[in-house]
PDB file of N, CA, C, O and CB in Angstrom:
ATOM      1  N   UNK A   1      24.821  34.887  36.304  1.00  0.00           N
ATOM      2  CA  UNK A   1      24.884  33.657  35.568  1.00  0.00           C
ATOM      3  C   UNK A   1      23.476  33.060  35.502  1.00  0.00           C
ATOM      4  O   UNK A   1      22.730  33.088  36.481  1.00  0.00           O
ATOM      5  CB  UNK A   1      25.891  32.675  36.216  1.00  0.00           C
ATOM      6  N   UNK A   2      23.133  32.528  34.351  1.00  0.00           N
ATOM      7  CA  UNK A   2      21.821  31.931  34.167  1.00  0.00           C
ATOM      8  C   UNK A   2      21.918  30.417  34.325  1.00  0.00           C
ATOM      9  O   UNK A   2      22.955  29.819  34.041  1.00  0.00           O
ATOM     10  CB  UNK A   2      21.241  32.299  32.787  1.00  0.00           C
ATOM     11  N   UNK A   3      20.840  29.813  34.774  1.00  0.00           N
ATOM     12  CA  UNK A   3      20.832  28.350  34.881  1.00  0.00           C
ATOM     13  C   UNK A   3      20.745  27.747  33.477  1.00  0.00           C
ATOM     14  O   UNK A   3      20.509  28.457  32.500  1.00  0.00           O
ATOM     15  CB  UNK A   3      19.641  27.857  35.772  1.00  0.00           C
ATOM     16  N   UNK A   4      20.936  26.451  33.391  1.00  0.00           N
ATOM     17  CA  UNK A   4      21.008  25.799  32.079  1.00  0.00           C
ATOM     18  C   UNK A   4      19.690  25.897  31.313  1.00  0.00           C
ATOM     19  O   UNK A   4      19.697  25.989  30.085  1.00  0.00           O
ATOM     20  CB  UNK A   4      21.395  24.336  32.245  1.00  0.00           C
ATOM     21  N   UNK A   5      18.579  25.877  32.011  1.00  0.00           N
ATOM     22  CA  UNK A   5      17.281  26.001  31.345  1.00  0.00           C
ATOM     23  C   UNK A   5      17.111  27.374  30.711  1.00  0.00           C
ATOM     24  O   UNK A   5      16.661  27.488  29.571  1.00  0.00           O
ATOM     25  CB  UNK A   5      16.149  25.744  32.337  1.00  0.00           C
ATOM     26  N   UNK A   6      17.471  28.410  31.452  1.00  0.00           N
ATOM     27  CA  UNK A   6      17.376  29.774  30.925  1.00  0.00           C
ATOM     28  C   UNK A   6      18.353  29.976  29.774  1.00  0.00           C
ATOM     29  O   UNK A   6      18.013  30.598  28.767  1.00  0.00           O
ATOM     30  CB  UNK A   6      17.645  30.803  32.035  1.00  0.00           C
ATOM     31  N   UNK A   7      19.561  29.453  29.923  1.00  0.00           N
ATOM     32  CA  UNK A   7      20.563  29.564  28.861  1.00  0.00           C
ATOM     33  C   UNK A   7      20.053  28.909  27.582  1.00  0.00           C
ATOM     34  O   UNK A   7      20.207  29.468  26.496  1.00  0.00           O
ATOM     35  CB  UNK A   7      21.896  28.918  29.300  1.00  0.00           C
ATOM     36  N   UNK A   8      19.453  27.741  27.701  1.00  0.00           N
ATOM     37  CA  UNK A   8      18.900  27.052  26.533  1.00  0.00           C
ATOM     38  C   UNK A   8      17.790  27.874  25.886  1.00  0.00           C
ATOM     39  O   UNK A   8      17.702  27.948  24.661  1.00  0.00           O
ATOM     40  CB  UNK A   8      18.368  25.669  26.929  1.00  0.00           C
ATOM     41  N   UNK A   9      16.945  28.490  26.707  1.00  0.00           N
ATOM     42  CA  UNK A   9      15.876  29.338  26.189  1.00  0.00           C
ATOM     43  C   UNK A   9      16.456  30.526  25.429  1.00  0.00           C
ATOM     44  O   UNK A   9      16.009  30.834  24.324  1.00  0.00           O
ATOM     45  CB  UNK A   9      14.973  29.826  27.333  1.00  0.00           C
ATOM     46  N   UNK A  10      17.448  31.193  26.013  1.00  0.00           N
ATOM     47  CA  UNK A  10      18.050  32.360  25.370  1.00  0.00           C
ATOM     48  C   UNK A  10      18.715  31.972  24.049  1.00  0.00           C
ATOM     49  O   UNK A  10      18.599  32.693  23.058  1.00  0.00           O
ATOM     50  CB  UNK A  10      19.075  33.018  26.308  1.00  0.00           C
ATOM     51  N   UNK A  11      19.401  30.853  24.038  1.00  0.00           N
ATOM     52  CA  UNK A  11      20.054  30.380  22.815  1.00  0.00           C
ATOM     53  C   UNK A  11      19.007  30.059  21.739  1.00  0.00           C
ATOM     54  O   UNK A  11      19.194  30.378  20.565  1.00  0.00           O
ATOM     55  CB  UNK A  11      20.924  29.130  23.113  1.00  0.00           C
ATOM     56  N   UNK A  12      17.922  29.434  22.150  1.00  0.00           N
ATOM     57  CA  UNK A  12      16.848  29.087  21.220  1.00  0.00           C
ATOM     58  C   UNK A  12      16.227  30.349  20.609  1.00  0.00           C
ATOM     59  O   UNK A  12      15.946  30.395  19.411  1.00  0.00           O
ATOM     60  CB  UNK A  12      15.767  28.254  21.938  1.00  0.00           C
ATOM     61  N   UNK A  13      16.023  31.344  21.425  1.00  0.00           N
ATOM     62  CA  UNK A  13      15.443  32.597  20.935  1.00  0.00           C
ATOM     63  C   UNK A  13      16.413  33.308  20.005  1.00  0.00           C
ATOM     64  O   UNK A  13      15.996  33.883  19.000  1.00  0.00           O
ATOM     65  CB  UNK A  13      15.066  33.516  22.109  1.00  0.00           C
ATOM     66  N   UNK A  14      17.701  33.276  20.324  1.00  0.00           N
ATOM     67  CA  UNK A  14      18.704  33.871  19.430  1.00  0.00           C
ATOM     68  C   UNK A  14      18.623  33.212  18.055  1.00  0.00           C
ATOM     69  O   UNK A  14      18.613  33.905  17.037  1.00  0.00           O
ATOM     70  CB  UNK A  14      20.137  33.719  20.022  1.00  0.00           C
ATOM     71  N   UNK A  15      18.567  31.904  18.017  1.00  0.00           N
ATOM     72  CA  UNK A  15      18.492  31.195  16.734  1.00  0.00           C
ATOM     73  C   UNK A  15      17.191  31.518  16.003  1.00  0.00           C
ATOM     74  O   UNK A  15      17.182  31.656  14.780  1.00  0.00           O
ATOM     75  CB  UNK A  15      18.608  29.677  16.953  1.00  0.00           C
ATOM     76  N   UNK A  16      16.103  31.639  16.746  1.00  0.00           N
ATOM     77  CA  UNK A  16      14.811  31.973  16.139  1.00  0.00           C
ATOM     78  C   UNK A  16      14.846  33.370  15.525  1.00  0.00           C
ATOM     79  O   UNK A  16      14.458  33.562  14.373  1.00  0.00           O
ATOM     80  CB  UNK A  16      13.684  31.883  17.184  1.00  0.00           C
ATOM     81  N   UNK A  17      15.314  34.340  16.305  1.00  0.00           N
ATOM     82  CA  UNK A  17      15.345  35.728  15.841  1.00  0.00           C
ATOM     83  C   UNK A  17      16.302  35.886  14.656  1.00  0.00           C
ATOM     84  O   UNK A  17      16.026  36.652  13.732  1.00  0.00           O
ATOM     85  CB  UNK A  17      15.761  36.668  16.990  1.00  0.00           C
ATOM     86  N   UNK A  18      17.408  35.173  14.682  1.00  0.00           N
ATOM     87  CA  UNK A  18      18.433  35.288  13.633  1.00  0.00           C
ATOM     88  C   UNK A  18      18.269  34.250  12.532  1.00  0.00           C
ATOM     89  O   UNK A  18      19.203  33.996  11.770  1.00  0.00           O
ATOM     90  CB  UNK A  18      19.811  35.156  14.242  1.00  0.00           C
ATOM     91  N   UNK A  19      17.108  33.661  12.448  1.00  0.00           N
ATOM     92  CA  UNK A  19      16.859  32.613  11.464  1.00  0.00           C
ATOM     93  C   UNK A  19      17.264  33.032  10.049  1.00  0.00           C
ATOM     94  O   UNK A  19      17.846  32.233   9.314  1.00  0.00           O
ATOM     95  CB  UNK A  19      15.393  32.228  11.484  1.00  0.00           C
ATOM     96  N   UNK A  20      16.966  34.263   9.662  1.00  0.00           N
ATOM     97  CA  UNK A  20      17.254  34.740   8.308  1.00  0.00           C
ATOM     98  C   UNK A  20      18.592  35.464   8.198  1.00  0.00           C
ATOM     99  O   UNK A  20      18.928  35.985   7.135  1.00  0.00           O
ATOM    100  CB  UNK A  20      16.152  35.657   7.848  1.00  0.00           C
ATOM    101  N   UNK A  21      19.353  35.500   9.281  1.00  0.00           N
ATOM    102  CA  UNK A  21      20.664  36.155   9.267  1.00  0.00           C
ATOM    103  C   UNK A  21      21.722  35.104   8.950  1.00  0.00           C
ATOM    104  O   UNK A  21      21.823  34.086   9.634  1.00  0.00           O
ATOM    105  CB  UNK A  21      20.966  36.863  10.636  1.00  0.00           C
ATOM    106  N   UNK A  22      22.500  35.360   7.920  1.00  0.00           N
ATOM    107  CA  UNK A  22      23.566  34.431   7.534  1.00  0.00           C
ATOM    108  C   UNK A  22      24.505  34.214   8.713  1.00  0.00           C
ATOM    109  O   UNK A  22      24.850  35.163   9.417  1.00  0.00           O
ATOM    110  CB  UNK A  22      24.350  34.964   6.304  1.00  0.00           C
ATOM    111  N   UNK A  23      24.916  32.979   8.928  1.00  0.00           N
ATOM    112  CA  UNK A  23      25.806  32.642  10.051  1.00  0.00           C
ATOM    113  C   UNK A  23      27.140  33.379   9.985  1.00  0.00           C
ATOM    114  O   UNK A  23      27.809  33.548  11.004  1.00  0.00           O
ATOM    115  CB  UNK A  23      26.059  31.146  10.081  1.00  0.00           C
ATOM    116  N   UNK A  24      27.526  33.816   8.788  1.00  0.00           N
ATOM    117  CA  UNK A  24      28.799  34.545   8.668  1.00  0.00           C
ATOM    118  C   UNK A  24      28.681  35.994   9.128  1.00  0.00           C
ATOM    119  O   UNK A  24      29.695  36.677   9.268  1.00  0.00           O
ATOM    120  CB  UNK A  24      29.288  34.508   7.227  1.00  0.00           C
ATOM    121  N   UNK A  25      27.485  36.464   9.361  1.00  0.00           N
ATOM    122  CA  UNK A  25      27.269  37.836   9.833  1.00  0.00           C
ATOM    123  C   UNK A  25      27.327  37.856  11.366  1.00  0.00           C
ATOM    124  O   UNK A  25      26.334  38.095  12.053  1.00  0.00           O
ATOM    125  CB  UNK A  25      25.894  38.396   9.322  1.00  0.00           C
ATOM    126  N   UNK A  26      28.520  37.598  11.857  1.00  0.00           N
ATOM    127  CA  UNK A  26      28.697  37.433  13.300  1.00  0.00           C
ATOM    128  C   UNK A  26      28.447  38.716  14.078  1.00  0.00           C
ATOM    129  O   UNK A  26      28.006  38.657  15.225  1.00  0.00           O
ATOM    130  CB  UNK A  26      30.086  36.937  13.591  1.00  0.00           C
ATOM    131  N   UNK A  27      28.714  39.865  13.488  1.00  0.00           N
ATOM    132  CA  UNK A  27      28.471  41.129  14.193  1.00  0.00           C
ATOM    133  C   UNK A  27      26.980  41.306  14.471  1.00  0.00           C
ATOM    134  O   UNK A  27      26.592  41.737  15.557  1.00  0.00           O
ATOM    135  CB  UNK A  27      29.008  42.324  13.369  1.00  0.00           C
ATOM    136  N   UNK A  28      26.156  40.975  13.494  1.00  0.00           N
ATOM    137  CA  UNK A  28      24.708  41.081  13.685  1.00  0.00           C
ATOM    138  C   UNK A  28      24.235  40.109  14.748  1.00  0.00           C
ATOM    139  O   UNK A  28      23.465  40.475  15.636  1.00  0.00           O
ATOM    140  CB  UNK A  28      23.968  40.823  12.368  1.00  0.00           C
ATOM    141  N   UNK A  29      24.695  38.873  14.657  1.00  0.00           N
ATOM    142  CA  UNK A  29      24.289  37.853  15.626  1.00  0.00           C
ATOM    143  C   UNK A  29      24.761  38.234  17.029  1.00  0.00           C
ATOM    144  O   UNK A  29      24.033  38.030  18.000  1.00  0.00           O
ATOM    145  CB  UNK A  29      24.851  36.471  15.229  1.00  0.00           C
ATOM    146  N   UNK A  30      25.965  38.781  17.145  1.00  0.00           N
ATOM    147  CA  UNK A  30      26.477  39.213  18.451  1.00  0.00           C
ATOM    148  C   UNK A  30      25.657  40.379  18.996  1.00  0.00           C
ATOM    149  O   UNK A  30      25.394  40.447  20.197  1.00  0.00           O
ATOM    150  CB  UNK A  30      27.962  39.616  18.344  1.00  0.00           C
ATOM    151  N   UNK A  31      25.259  41.281  18.129  1.00  0.00           N
ATOM    152  CA  UNK A  31      24.439  42.426  18.534  1.00  0.00           C
ATOM    153  C   UNK A  31      23.092  41.950  19.085  1.00  0.00           C
ATOM    154  O   UNK A  31      22.622  42.443  20.110  1.00  0.00           O
ATOM    155  CB  UNK A  31      24.222  43.387  17.341  1.00  0.00           C
ATOM    156  N   UNK A  32      22.488  40.999  18.399  1.00  0.00           N
ATOM    157  CA  UNK A  32      21.202  40.439  18.853  1.00  0.00           C
ATOM    158  C   UNK A  32      21.402  39.697  20.173  1.00  0.00           C
ATOM    159  O   UNK A  32      20.599  39.836  21.095  1.00  0.00           O
ATOM    160  CB  UNK A  32      20.598  39.481  17.777  1.00  0.00           C
ATOM    161  N   UNK A  33      22.464  38.918  20.258  1.00  0.00           N
ATOM    162  CA  UNK A  33      22.745  38.185  21.496  1.00  0.00           C
ATOM    163  C   UNK A  33      22.921  39.150  22.661  1.00  0.00           C
ATOM    164  O   UNK A  33      22.434  38.895  23.763  1.00  0.00           O
ATOM    165  CB  UNK A  33      24.003  37.310  21.337  1.00  0.00           C
ATOM    166  N   UNK A  34      23.614  40.255  22.422  1.00  0.00           N
ATOM    167  CA  UNK A  34      23.815  41.254  23.482  1.00  0.00           C
ATOM    168  C   UNK A  34      22.479  41.849  23.922  1.00  0.00           C
ATOM    169  O   UNK A  34      22.263  42.071  25.113  1.00  0.00           O
ATOM    170  CB  UNK A  34      24.762  42.377  22.998  1.00  0.00           C
ATOM    171  N   UNK A  35      21.588  42.105  22.976  1.00  0.00           N
ATOM    172  CA  UNK A  35      20.264  42.622  23.318  1.00  0.00           C
ATOM    173  C   UNK A  35      19.456  41.631  24.133  1.00  0.00           C
ATOM    174  O   UNK A  35      18.758  42.008  25.075  1.00  0.00           O
ATOM    175  CB  UNK A  35      19.507  42.983  22.063  1.00  0.00           C
ATOM    176  N   UNK A  36      19.554  40.373  23.769  1.00  0.00           N
ATOM    177  CA  UNK A  36      18.849  39.316  24.496  1.00  0.00           C
ATOM    178  C   UNK A  36      19.405  39.183  25.910  1.00  0.00           C
ATOM    179  O   UNK A  36      18.645  39.087  26.873  1.00  0.00           O
ATOM    180  CB  UNK A  36      18.962  37.971  23.748  1.00  0.00           C
ATOM    181  N   UNK A  37      20.727  39.177  26.032  1.00  0.00           N
ATOM    182  CA  UNK A  37      21.344  39.063  27.358  1.00  0.00           C
ATOM    183  C   UNK A  37      21.042  40.277  28.230  1.00  0.00           C
ATOM    184  O   UNK A  37      20.818  40.142  29.433  1.00  0.00           O
ATOM    185  CB  UNK A  37      22.854  38.889  27.224  1.00  0.00           C
ATOM    186  N   UNK A  38      21.037  41.450  27.628  1.00  0.00           N
ATOM    187  CA  UNK A  38      20.721  42.661  28.393  1.00  0.00           C
ATOM    188  C   UNK A  38      19.292  42.594  28.932  1.00  0.00           C
ATOM    189  O   UNK A  38      19.042  42.938  30.087  1.00  0.00           O
ATOM    190  CB  UNK A  38      20.902  43.923  27.515  1.00  0.00           C
ATOM    191  N   UNK A  39      18.364  42.152  28.095  1.00  0.00           N
ATOM    192  CA  UNK A  39      16.970  42.029  28.536  1.00  0.00           C
ATOM    193  C   UNK A  39      16.859  41.023  29.668  1.00  0.00           C
ATOM    194  O   UNK A  39      16.193  41.278  30.672  1.00  0.00           O
ATOM    195  CB  UNK A  39      16.060  41.611  27.365  1.00  0.00           C
ATOM    196  N   UNK A  40      17.513  39.882  29.506  1.00  0.00           N
ATOM    197  CA  UNK A  40      17.465  38.855  30.559  1.00  0.00           C
ATOM    198  C   UNK A  40      18.114  39.370  31.838  1.00  0.00           C
ATOM    199  O   UNK A  40      17.641  39.075  32.935  1.00  0.00           O
ATOM    200  CB  UNK A  40      18.169  37.561  30.092  1.00  0.00           C
ATOM    201  N   UNK A  41      19.181  40.130  31.706  1.00  0.00           N
ATOM    202  CA  UNK A  41      19.849  40.700  32.869  1.00  0.00           C
ATOM    203  C   UNK A  41      18.986  41.709  33.607  1.00  0.00           C
ATOM    204  O   UNK A  41      19.147  41.907  34.811  1.00  0.00           O
ATOM    205  CB  UNK A  41      21.134  41.351  32.451  1.00  0.00           C
ATOM    206  N   UNK A  42      18.067  42.347  32.886  1.00  0.00           N
ATOM    207  CA  UNK A  42      17.129  43.296  33.512  1.00  0.00           C
ATOM    208  C   UNK A  42      15.932  42.581  34.112  1.00  0.00           C
ATOM    209  O   UNK A  42      15.037  43.213  34.672  1.00  0.00           O
ATOM    210  CB  UNK A  42      16.651  44.330  32.490  1.00  0.00           C
ATOM    211  N   UNK A  43      15.919  41.253  33.992  1.00  0.00           N
ATOM    212  CA  UNK A  43      14.827  40.488  34.579  1.00  0.00           C
ATOM    213  C   UNK A  43      13.720  40.140  33.612  1.00  0.00           C
ATOM    214  O   UNK A  43      12.722  39.543  34.016  1.00  0.00           O
ATOM    215  CB  UNK A  43      14.256  41.235  35.707  1.00  0.00           C
ATOM    216  N   UNK A  44      13.864  40.496  32.346  1.00  0.00           N
ATOM    217  CA  UNK A  44      12.857  40.149  31.348  1.00  0.00           C
ATOM    218  C   UNK A  44      13.163  38.743  30.833  1.00  0.00           C
ATOM    219  O   UNK A  44      13.866  38.576  29.836  1.00  0.00           O
ATOM    220  CB  UNK A  44      12.834  41.192  30.172  1.00  0.00           C
ATOM    221  N   UNK A  45      12.634  37.748  31.514  1.00  0.00           N
ATOM    222  CA  UNK A  45      13.001  36.381  31.152  1.00  0.00           C
ATOM    223  C   UNK A  45      11.857  35.569  30.574  1.00  0.00           C
ATOM    224  O   UNK A  45      12.019  34.376  30.316  1.00  0.00           O
ATOM    225  CB  UNK A  45      13.540  35.679  32.344  1.00  0.00           C
ATOM    226  N   UNK A  46      10.698  36.195  30.364  1.00  0.00           N
ATOM    227  CA  UNK A  46       9.665  35.431  29.661  1.00  0.00           C
ATOM    228  C   UNK A  46      10.097  35.327  28.202  1.00  0.00           C
ATOM    229  O   UNK A  46      10.758  36.223  27.676  1.00  0.00           O
ATOM    230  CB  UNK A  46       8.237  36.109  29.796  1.00  0.00           C
ATOM    231  N   UNK A  47       9.727  34.252  27.567  1.00  0.00           N
ATOM    232  CA  UNK A  47      10.120  34.038  26.175  1.00  0.00           C
ATOM    233  C   UNK A  47       9.666  35.193  25.288  1.00  0.00           C
ATOM    234  O   UNK A  47      10.420  35.636  24.421  1.00  0.00           O
ATOM    235  CB  UNK A  47       9.539  32.720  25.657  1.00  0.00           C
ATOM    236  N   UNK A  48       8.465  35.679  25.487  1.00  0.00           N
ATOM    237  CA  UNK A  48       7.955  36.778  24.656  1.00  0.00           C
ATOM    238  C   UNK A  48       8.755  38.055  24.853  1.00  0.00           C
ATOM    239  O   UNK A  48       9.066  38.741  23.879  1.00  0.00           O
ATOM    240  CB  UNK A  48       6.488  37.040  24.969  1.00  0.00           C
ATOM    241  N   UNK A  49       9.095  38.388  26.096  1.00  0.00           N
ATOM    242  CA  UNK A  49       9.877  39.598  26.370  1.00  0.00           C
ATOM    243  C   UNK A  49      11.267  39.509  25.749  1.00  0.00           C
ATOM    244  O   UNK A  49      11.743  40.462  25.133  1.00  0.00           O
ATOM    245  CB  UNK A  49       9.993  39.828  27.883  1.00  0.00           C
ATOM    246  N   UNK A  50      11.908  38.365  25.915  1.00  0.00           N
ATOM    247  CA  UNK A  50      13.262  38.181  25.391  1.00  0.00           C
ATOM    248  C   UNK A  50      13.232  38.167  23.862  1.00  0.00           C
ATOM    249  O   UNK A  50      14.106  38.748  23.219  1.00  0.00           O
ATOM    250  CB  UNK A  50      13.887  36.869  25.933  1.00  0.00           C
ATOM    251  N   UNK A  51      12.250  37.520  23.292  1.00  0.00           N
ATOM    252  CA  UNK A  51      12.106  37.474  21.833  1.00  0.00           C
ATOM    253  C   UNK A  51      11.944  38.886  21.280  1.00  0.00           C
ATOM    254  O   UNK A  51      12.562  39.238  20.276  1.00  0.00           O
ATOM    255  CB  UNK A  51      10.898  36.592  21.427  1.00  0.00           C
ATOM    256  N   UNK A  52      11.118  39.687  21.930  1.00  0.00           N
ATOM    257  CA  UNK A  52      10.910  41.071  21.475  1.00  0.00           C
ATOM    258  C   UNK A  52      12.199  41.874  21.598  1.00  0.00           C
ATOM    259  O   UNK A  52      12.508  42.674  20.715  1.00  0.00           O
ATOM    260  CB  UNK A  52       9.783  41.749  22.286  1.00  0.00           C
ATOM    261  N   UNK A  53      12.955  41.679  22.669  1.00  0.00           N
ATOM    262  CA  UNK A  53      14.231  42.374  22.823  1.00  0.00           C
ATOM    263  C   UNK A  53      15.193  41.973  21.708  1.00  0.00           C
ATOM    264  O   UNK A  53      15.914  42.817  21.176  1.00  0.00           O
ATOM    265  CB  UNK A  53      14.850  42.070  24.200  1.00  0.00           C
ATOM    266  N   UNK A  54      15.209  40.694  21.355  1.00  0.00           N
ATOM    267  CA  UNK A  54      16.055  40.233  20.257  1.00  0.00           C
ATOM    268  C   UNK A  54      15.638  40.832  18.927  1.00  0.00           C
ATOM    269  O   UNK A  54      16.485  41.241  18.133  1.00  0.00           O
ATOM    270  CB  UNK A  54      16.020  38.725  20.169  1.00  0.00           C
ATOM    271  N   UNK A  55      14.348  40.885  18.683  1.00  0.00           N
ATOM    272  CA  UNK A  55      13.848  41.476  17.434  1.00  0.00           C
ATOM    273  C   UNK A  55      14.187  42.957  17.359  1.00  0.00           C
ATOM    274  O   UNK A  55      14.552  43.464  16.298  1.00  0.00           O
ATOM    275  CB  UNK A  55      12.329  41.279  17.312  1.00  0.00           C
ATOM    276  N   UNK A  56      14.065  43.642  18.476  1.00  0.00           N
ATOM    277  CA  UNK A  56      14.410  45.063  18.510  1.00  0.00           C
ATOM    278  C   UNK A  56      15.891  45.256  18.234  1.00  0.00           C
ATOM    279  O   UNK A  56      16.265  46.162  17.489  1.00  0.00           O
ATOM    280  CB  UNK A  56      14.037  45.682  19.866  1.00  0.00           C
ATOM    281  N   UNK A  57      16.736  44.424  18.818  1.00  0.00           N
ATOM    282  CA  UNK A  57      18.177  44.508  18.566  1.00  0.00           C
ATOM    283  C   UNK A  57      18.475  44.255  17.090  1.00  0.00           C
ATOM    284  O   UNK A  57      19.339  44.914  16.512  1.00  0.00           O
ATOM    285  CB  UNK A  57      18.944  43.498  19.447  1.00  0.00           C
ATOM    286  N   UNK A  58      17.774  43.317  16.486  1.00  0.00           N
ATOM    287  CA  UNK A  58      17.982  43.039  15.070  1.00  0.00           C
ATOM    288  C   UNK A  58      17.555  44.228  14.219  1.00  0.00           C
ATOM    289  O   UNK A  58      18.239  44.581  13.257  1.00  0.00           O
ATOM    290  CB  UNK A  58      17.213  41.784  14.652  1.00  0.00           C
ATOM    291  N   UNK A  59      16.432  44.847  14.564  1.00  0.00           N
ATOM    292  CA  UNK A  59      15.974  46.029  13.822  1.00  0.00           C
ATOM    293  C   UNK A  59      16.978  47.169  13.927  1.00  0.00           C
ATOM    294  O   UNK A  59      17.135  47.946  12.985  1.00  0.00           O
ATOM    295  CB  UNK A  59      14.606  46.491  14.341  1.00  0.00           C
ATOM    296  N   UNK A  60      17.655  47.273  15.063  1.00  0.00           N
ATOM    297  CA  UNK A  60      18.596  48.370  15.300  1.00  0.00           C
ATOM    298  C   UNK A  60      20.019  48.074  14.821  1.00  0.00           C
ATOM    299  O   UNK A  60      20.882  48.952  14.856  1.00  0.00           O
ATOM    300  CB  UNK A  60      18.625  48.694  16.766  1.00  0.00           C
ATOM    301  N   UNK A  61      20.263  46.853  14.379  1.00  0.00           N
ATOM    302  CA  UNK A  61      21.609  46.489  13.924  1.00  0.00           C
ATOM    303  C   UNK A  61      21.928  47.285  12.661  1.00  0.00           C
ATOM    304  O   UNK A  61      21.076  47.422  11.783  1.00  0.00           O
ATOM    305  CB  UNK A  61      21.723  44.945  13.657  1.00  0.00           C
ATOM    306  N   UNK A  62      23.141  47.807  12.565  1.00  0.00           N
ATOM    307  CA  UNK A  62      23.513  48.542  11.337  1.00  0.00           C
ATOM    308  C   UNK A  62      23.325  47.673  10.099  1.00  0.00           C
ATOM    309  O   UNK A  62      23.662  46.489  10.099  1.00  0.00           O
ATOM    310  CB  UNK A  62      24.979  49.027  11.417  1.00  0.00           C
ATOM    311  N   UNK A  63      22.788  48.272   9.056  1.00  0.00           N
ATOM    312  CA  UNK A  63      22.510  47.554   7.830  1.00  0.00           C
ATOM    313  C   UNK A  63      23.773  46.928   7.247  1.00  0.00           C
ATOM    314  O   UNK A  63      23.713  45.852   6.651  1.00  0.00           O
ATOM    315  CB  UNK A  63      21.875  48.482   6.819  1.00  0.00           C
ATOM    316  N   UNK A  64      24.896  47.582   7.411  1.00  0.00           N
ATOM    317  CA  UNK A  64      26.146  47.052   6.829  1.00  0.00           C
ATOM    318  C   UNK A  64      26.538  45.707   7.455  1.00  0.00           C
ATOM    319  O   UNK A  64      27.352  44.980   6.885  1.00  0.00           O
ATOM    320  CB  UNK A  64      27.294  48.067   7.018  1.00  0.00           C
ATOM    321  N   UNK A  65      25.973  45.371   8.613  1.00  0.00           N
ATOM    322  CA  UNK A  65      26.286  44.096   9.265  1.00  0.00           C
ATOM    323  C   UNK A  65      25.487  42.951   8.667  1.00  0.00           C
ATOM    324  O   UNK A  65      25.853  41.786   8.823  1.00  0.00           O
ATOM    325  CB  UNK A  65      26.017  44.186  10.762  1.00  0.00           C
ATOM    326  N   UNK A  66      24.411  43.272   7.992  1.00  0.00           N
ATOM    327  CA  UNK A  66      23.514  42.203   7.527  1.00  0.00           C
ATOM    328  C   UNK A  66      23.884  41.724   6.148  1.00  0.00           C
ATOM    329  O   UNK A  66      23.232  40.829   5.610  1.00  0.00           O
ATOM    330  CB  UNK A  66      22.075  42.674   7.527  1.00  0.00           C
TER     331      UNK A  66
END
């Protein structure tokens, strides 16, 4: 479980990374969120590391989800 400060950071990065993803594309947003959470779970909690993990998850999301 993450503290409230870390949770806020992760949520902020999710919104930043998914800025151009339509809110109705929930599969894509969930995929990015999973990538961000996985990175944070591995101990990558700097904003830059988590942001890069989110961007990588977005790049790897199936095109049909976008």
